[in-house]
C-alpha positions as CSV (number, residue, x, y, z in Angstrom):
1,X,120.0,124.0,29.6
2,X,118.9,121.4,32.2
3,X,120.4,122.0,35.6
4,X,121.6,118.4,36.0
5,X,123.5,118.5,32.7
6,X,125.0,121.9,33.5
7,X,126.2,120.7,36.9
8,X,127.7,117.5,35.5
9,X,129.5,119.6,32.8
10,X,131.0,121.8,35.5
11,X,132.1,118.8,37.6
12,X,133.4,116.8,34.7
13,X,135.5,119.6,33.3
14,X,136.9,120.1,36.8
15,X,138.1,116.5,36.7
16,X,139.8,117.2,33.3
17,X,141.6,120.3,34.8
18,X,142.7,118.5,37.9
19,X,144.0,115.4,36.2
20,X,145.9,117.4,33.6
21,X,147.6,119.5,36.3
22,X,148.5,116.5,38.4
23,X,149.8,114.5,35.5
24,X,151.9,117.4,34.3
25,X,153.3,117.8,37.8
26,X,154.1,114.1,38.0
27,X,155.8,114.2,34.6
28,X,158.0,117.1,35.6
29,X,159.0,115.4,38.9
30,X,159.8,112.1,37.1
31,X,162.1,113.8,34.6
32,X,163.9,115.9,37.3
33,X,167.5,115.1,37.1
34,X,168.7,112.8,39.9
35,X,171.6,113.9,41.9
36,X,174.6,111.9,43.2
37,X,173.3,112.1,46.8
38,X,170.9,109.5,48.0
39,X,168.7,112.1,49.9
40,X,168.0,114.0,46.6
41,X,166.8,110.8,44.9
42,X,164.7,109.9,48.0
43,X,163.1,113.3,48.2
44,X,162.2,113.3,44.5
45,X,160.8,109.8,44.8
46,X,158.6,110.8,47.8
47,X,157.4,113.9,45.8
48,X,156.4,111.9,42.8
49,X,154.7,109.2,44.8
50,X,152.6,111.8,46.6
51,X,151.3,113.2,43.3
52,X,150.7,109.7,42.0
53,X,148.5,108.9,45.0
54,X,146.6,112.2,44.5
55,X,145.9,111.3,40.9
56,X,144.5,107.9,42.0
57,X,142.3,109.6,44.6
58,X,141.1,112.3,42.2
59,X,140.2,109.7,39.5
60,X,138.2,107.7,42.1
61,X,136.2,110.8,43.1
62,X,135.7,111.6,39.4
63,X,134.3,108.1,38.9
64,X,131.7,108.7,41.6
65,X,130.5,111.7,39.6
66,X,130.1,109.7,36.4
67,X,128.5,106.8,38.2
68,X,126.0,109.1,39.9
69,X,125.0,110.5,36.5
70,X,124.9,107.2,34.6
71,X,121.2,107.4,33.8
72,X,121.4,110.9,32.5
73,X,124.4,110.2,30.4
74,X,122.9,107.0,28.9
75,X,119.5,108.6,28.2
76,X,120.6,112.0,26.8
77,X,124.2,111.7,25.6
78,X,125.5,108.3,24.9
79,X,123.9,108.0,21.5
80,X,125.5,111.3,20.3
81,X,129.0,110.7,21.7
82,X,131.8,110.0,19.3
83,X,133.0,106.4,19.1
84,X,136.2,107.4,21.1
85,X,134.1,109.0,23.9
86,X,131.8,105.9,24.1
87,X,134.8,103.6,24.3
88,X,136.3,105.8,27.1
89,X,133.0,105.6,29.0
90,X,132.8,101.8,28.5
91,X,136.3,101.4,29.7
92,X,135.6,103.4,32.8
93,X,132.7,101.2,33.8
94,X,134.8,98.1,33.1
95,X,137.5,99.3,35.4
96,X,135.6,100.9,38.3
97,X,132.1,99.5,38.4
98,X,132.7,96.4,40.4
99,X,133.7,95.6,44.1
100,X,136.6,97.8,45.3
101,X,139.2,94.9,45.7
102,X,139.2,94.6,41.9
103,X,140.7,98.0,41.2
104,X,144.1,99.2,42.4
105,X,143.0,102.8,42.2
106,X,140.1,102.1,44.5
107,X,142.4,100.4,47.0
108,X,145.1,103.2,46.9
109,X,142.4,105.8,47.3
110,X,140.9,104.1,50.4
111,X,144.3,103.3,52.1
112,X,147.0,105.6,50.8
113,X,145.6,108.7,49.0
114,X,143.3,110.6,51.3
115,X,143.0,108.4,54.3
116,X,145.3,107.0,57.0
117,X,144.5,103.4,57.8
118,X,146.1,102.4,61.1
119,X,145.9,98.7,60.3
120,X,147.8,99.1,57.0
121,X,150.4,101.4,58.6
122,X,151.0,99.0,61.4
123,X,151.1,96.0,59.0
124,X,153.5,97.8,56.7
125,X,155.9,98.6,59.6
126,X,155.7,95.1,61.0
127,X,156.6,93.6,57.6
128,X,159.8,95.6,57.3
129,X,163.1,93.8,57.7
130,X,165.2,94.6,60.7
131,X,168.0,95.7,58.4
132,X,165.9,98.0,56.2
133,X,167.4,101.5,55.8
134,X,165.0,103.8,57.6
135,X,165.5,107.4,58.7
136,X,164.3,111.0,58.6
137,X,166.1,114.1,57.4
138,X,165.8,117.2,59.5
139,X,166.6,120.7,58.3
140,X,166.4,124.0,59.9
141,X,163.6,124.9,57.5
142,X,160.6,122.6,57.6
143,X,160.1,123.0,53.9
144,X,163.3,121.0,53.4
145,X,162.6,118.4,56.1
146,X,161.8,114.9,54.8
147,X,160.3,112.2,57.0
148,X,161.4,109.3,54.8
149,X,160.5,106.4,57.1
150,X,156.8,107.0,56.4
151,X,157.6,107.0,52.6
152,X,159.1,103.5,53.0
153,X,155.9,102.4,54.7
154,X,153.9,103.9,51.7
155,X,155.9,101.8,49.3
156,X,155.4,98.7,51.5
157,X,151.6,99.4,51.6
158,X,151.5,99.8,47.8
159,X,153.3,96.5,47.3
160,X,150.7,94.9,49.5
161,X,147.8,96.6,47.6
162,X,149.2,95.6,44.3
163,X,150.0,92.0,45.3
164,X,153.7,92.1,44.4
165,X,156.9,92.1,46.4
166,X,158.6,94.4,43.9
167,X,158.3,98.2,44.5
168,X,159.1,99.2,41.0
169,X,156.5,96.8,39.6
170,X,153.8,98.1,42.1
171,X,154.5,101.7,41.1
172,X,154.5,100.9,37.4
173,X,151.1,99.2,37.9
174,X,149.7,102.2,39.6
175,X,151.2,104.6,37.0
176,X,149.7,102.4,34.2
177,X,146.3,102.3,35.8
178,X,146.1,106.1,36.5
179,X,147.4,106.9,33.0
180,X,144.9,104.6,31.3
181,X,141.9,105.8,33.3
182,X,143.0,109.5,32.8
183,X,142.9,108.8,29.1
184,X,139.5,107.2,29.4
185,X,138.1,110.1,31.4
186,X,139.5,112.6,29.0
187,X,138.1,110.8,26.0
188,X,134.6,110.7,27.5
189,X,134.7,114.2,29.1
190,X,135.9,115.9,25.9
191,X,133.2,114.0,23.9
192,X,130.5,114.9,26.3
193,X,131.7,118.6,26.3
194,X,131.4,118.7,22.5
195,X,127.8,117.4,22.5
196,X,126.9,119.7,25.4
197,X,128.4,122.8,23.7
198,X,126.7,122.0,20.4
199,X,123.3,121.8,22.1
200,X,123.6,124.8,24.5
201,X,126.5,126.9,23.5
202,X,126.2,127.0,19.7
203,X,126.7,130.7,19.4
204,X,129.9,130.5,21.4
205,X,131.2,127.7,19.3
206,X,130.5,129.7,16.1
207,X,132.7,132.6,17.5
208,X,135.6,130.3,18.4
209,X,137.6,130.8,15.1
210,X,137.8,134.5,15.8
211,X,138.7,134.1,19.5
212,X,142.1,132.8,20.1
213,X,145.4,133.9,21.7
214,X,149.0,133.0,21.4
215,X,151.1,132.6,24.5
216,X,154.8,132.0,25.2
217,X,155.0,128.9,27.3
218,X,157.9,126.7,28.4
219,X,158.6,123.3,27.0
220,X,157.4,120.8,29.6
221,X,160.4,118.5,29.0
222,X,162.7,121.4,30.0
223,X,161.1,121.8,33.4
224,X,162.3,120.4,36.7
225,X,160.7,120.3,40.1
226,X,163.0,118.9,42.9
227,X,161.8,118.2,46.4
228,X,164.6,120.1,48.0
229,X,165.1,123.8,47.0
230,X,166.5,127.1,48.4
231,X,163.5,128.6,50.2
232,X,162.7,132.3,50.5
233,X,163.6,133.9,53.8
234,X,160.9,135.7,55.8
235,X,161.2,139.5,55.6
């Protein structure tokens, strides 16, 4: 198989693994039962927003891989992709392939996902109301310490990036964007993988009906992942 196609296959399937793991984690956090104590809700909110920012950052990096291999994809694969895979690829270009200010995922990645932008942090703090409820929660174990003031700034930054004064609306917009682009990536990557496997892994495909396993796995909707937990003691 051509080295460029093999490398893209390995990088693209890495995207699929990462986005599935992150989206499952976010789903579990979002469905975690809220407690009656404010700090529990704030901890879970901070936990979920971290994963959401990581999803945005990972999708942006995944886009760079697709964009870099655009010519190879169009020349050697696009004509053989399923209609669903082609639509996913088209949707990715429609969302990402324009100046960064047009995409919320771009903006979140540059400011709030993997980078610290001093200007945005300072601007977010300056925009807070003097009566805003700020505060950090300190515990004897750092694993249960929550610096919540910085989370308030993250929400303020997201509102600015999304162009809305409503936190829930800004978060919903980012969730919608990451969900839609995850779907587009999956549609394209799975379609690409099928064509790639048919071309270069035909013998492995032929053996698949005889190679399967059954596993006992938990129901995702039964899982919970709270921020605060009883931590193991050393020794």
